[in-house]
Every structure is written in structure tokens, then in C-alpha cells.
C-alpha positions in Angstrom: 119.1 108.3 124.0 117.1 110.2 121.4 117.2 108.2 117.6 119.2 109.3 115.3 116.3 110.7 113.2 115.5 112.8 115.9 119.0 114.9 115.8 119.0 114.6 112.1 115.6 116.7 112.5 116.9 118.9 115.5 119.8 119.7 113.1 118.0 120.7 110.0 115.6 122.8 112.5 119.4 124.3 114.0 120.3 125.5 110.2 117.1 126.5 109.3 116.6 129.0 112.5 120.4 129.7 112.1 120.1 130.5 108.4 116.4 132.3 108.3 116.7 134.2 111.8 120.5 134.1 112.6 120.2 132.1 115.7 123.0 130.4 117.3 123.1 126.5 115.7 122.5 125.4 119.3 119.6 127.0 119.9 118.3 126.0 116.9 119.2 122.0 117.6 117.5 122.6 121.0 114.6 124.3 119.6 113.9 121.1 116.9 114.9 118.2 119.6 112.1 119.6 122.1 109.6 119.6 119.1 110.0 115.9 119.0 111.6 114.0 122.0 109.9 111.8 124.2 109.7 113.7 127.3 108.4 117.0 126.7 110.3 118.2 129.9 114.1 117.6 130.3 116.8 118.9 132.5 119.9 120.8 131.3 121.7 117.7 131.9 119.4 115.5 129.9 119.2 118.0 127.2 123.0 117.9 127.2 123.6 114.1 126.7 120.6 114.2 124.1 122.0 116.9 121.8 125.8 115.6 122.8 126.4 119.1 123.4 128.0 121.0 126.8 126.0 122.1 129.2 127.1 125.5 129.0 125.9 125.7 125.3 122.6 124.1 126.1 122.3 126.9 129.1 122.9 129.6 126.6 120.6 128.0 124.0 117.6 127.5 126.5 118.3 131.3 127.8 118.3 132.5 124.4 115.5 131.0 123.5 113.4 131.8 126.8 114.1 135.3 126.2 112.2 134.8 123.1 109.8 132.9 125.0 110.1 130.1 122.7 110.9 127.9 125.4 110.1 127.9 129.3 112.7 127.0 132.2 110.7 125.9 135.4 112.0 124.8 138.6 109.8 122.5 140.6 109.6 122.9 144.8 112.6 121.0 146.2 114.4 120.4 143.4 117.3 122.0 142.1 117.5 121.9 138.2 115.3 123.3 136.2 113.4 121.7 133.3 113.0 123.0 129.8 109.8 122.6 127.5 108.5 124.2 124.6 106.3 127.3 125.0 102.5 126.7 123.5 102.7 128.2 119.9 99.8 130.4 121.3 101.9 132.2 123.4 105.0 132.3 121.0 102.5 134.2 118.6 101.1 136.7 120.8 104.7 138.0 121.2 105.4 138.0 117.6 102.0 139.1 116.3 101.2 141.4 118.7 99.3 144.2 116.6 100.2 147.0 119.8 103.9 146.4 118.8 103.3 147.9 115.1 101.0 150.6 116.3 103.9 151.8 118.6 106.3 151.4 115.7 104.1 153.9 113.6 103.8 156.7 116.2 107.3 156.2 116.8 108.2 156.5 112.9 105.6 159.4 112.6 108.0 161.3 114.8 110.5 160.9 112.1 108.5 162.7 109.4 109.2 166.0 110.1 113.3 165.2 110.5 112.9 164.3 106.3 109.9 166.6 105.5 112.4 169.1 103.5 114.2 165.4 101.8 114.1 164.4 98.7 111.5 162.0 98.2 113.7 158.7 98.0 115.1 159.8 101.4 111.1 160.2 102.8 110.1 157.2 101.0 111.7 154.5 103.6 110.3 155.8 106.5 106.8 156.4 105.1 106.6 152.5 104.0 107.9 151.4 107.4 104.7 153.8 109.0 102.3 152.2 106.6 103.9 148.7 106.9 103.3 149.2 110.6 100.0 150.5 110.7 98.9 147.7 107.8 100.1 145.1 110.3 98.6 146.8 113.1 95.1 146.4 111.3 95.4 142.6 110.2 97.4 141.2 112.8 94.0 140.7 114.9 91.9 139.7 112.3 94.8 137.0 111.7 95.3 136.1 114.6 91.1 135.4 115.1 91.4 133.1 112.1 94.2 131.0 113.6 92.2 130.8 116.8 89.3 129.3 114.9 92.1 126.5 112.9 93.7 126.4 116.2 90.1 125.1 117.5 89.4 122.7 114.9 92.9 121.1 115.3 91.9 120.7 118.8 88.3 119.4 118.5 88.9 116.3 117.6 91.1 115.4 120.6 90.3 114.8 124.4 92.8 118.1 124.9 92.1 121.4 125.2 94.8 123.6 123.4 97.5 124.2 125.7 96.9 127.5 127.9 93.5 127.7 126.6 91.3 128.4 129.8 89.5 125.0 128.8 92.7 123.2 129.4 93.1 121.4 132.1 96.8 120.7 131.9 98.9 122.6 134.4 102.8 123.2 133.9 105.2 121.8 136.1 
């Protein structure tokens, strides 16, 4: 059974992700719990017992988080139950900090410019701002990710472990 402090932390993460990102409380709680629990991979039944929640609530939360690539569900050969674990942060960042998304957004938004060309400036500015922001992010995100890569390398430099899902890593899922 988890420690009360782990459940309190999971609740705080749940409320944070709920208020900031509109996550259902259980999805945030699941994420928080996976950050601090003893076993990095747990079944739906184990998570249900630990978080004192129904299997369906945990399944729904895991499904949502998996769709966002924040957790992964794997099933080992010969087993009937999925194991849920956190997706390495680097994989999460690849999704949320993908500059090509913003490049595509800028192209898409530019297609809307002719639709507001004859409109008053107050009508055009939101679309123009969206284009400028998308172009800015497309340009800057690769630099930010490169800088993060250096900091991540420093984090793992003093350990006996390579960064998860790093080509040098000797750890494999499941």
C-alpha cells in the first residue's frame, strides 16, 4: 500500500493538472502517483488499490494519459494484464515541443489571412498574432530542446544510468 504522503502528493498533482490543463482529477492523480510509487510499472488492479479508485476510473485515466503519451501501457508475452508506467520525459517533450506542429500551424493560419484581408485591424490582429507566435515557436523550440538535451546529459552524467530511451541506454521497456 502506498504511503499517505504519496497519496497526498498524487492528489496535489491531480488538482494541479485539473486546474491548469483541464485533466480529470484521476488522470492527474495517476500521473502523480506514478512519479513517486515504488514500482515503476503497475497493473490496473495495483493502481486501483493504491489510489483507492475503481478499475474503470484508473483505466480511463491511463487511456487518456496514454493518448497524450504521458504514460505507456505494455503487456508482456503470456500475461493478460497491461502494465502502466510513465513515458520518459524526453518522449513527452518531443510531442509538446515539436517545432513542426508550429510550422504547420503557421502555414494553416496564413491560409486564413485572405479571409480577413478587407477587415478592420482589430479583426485581423488575432490571426496575425497566431501566425507570428507559431513562427516564433517553430524557430525557437529546436534551440530550447538542444539546450534541454545538454542539461539532461548533465543530470545523468554522474549516474551509472544513461538517460531513458537514449541510444546509449541499456534499459529496455517490459
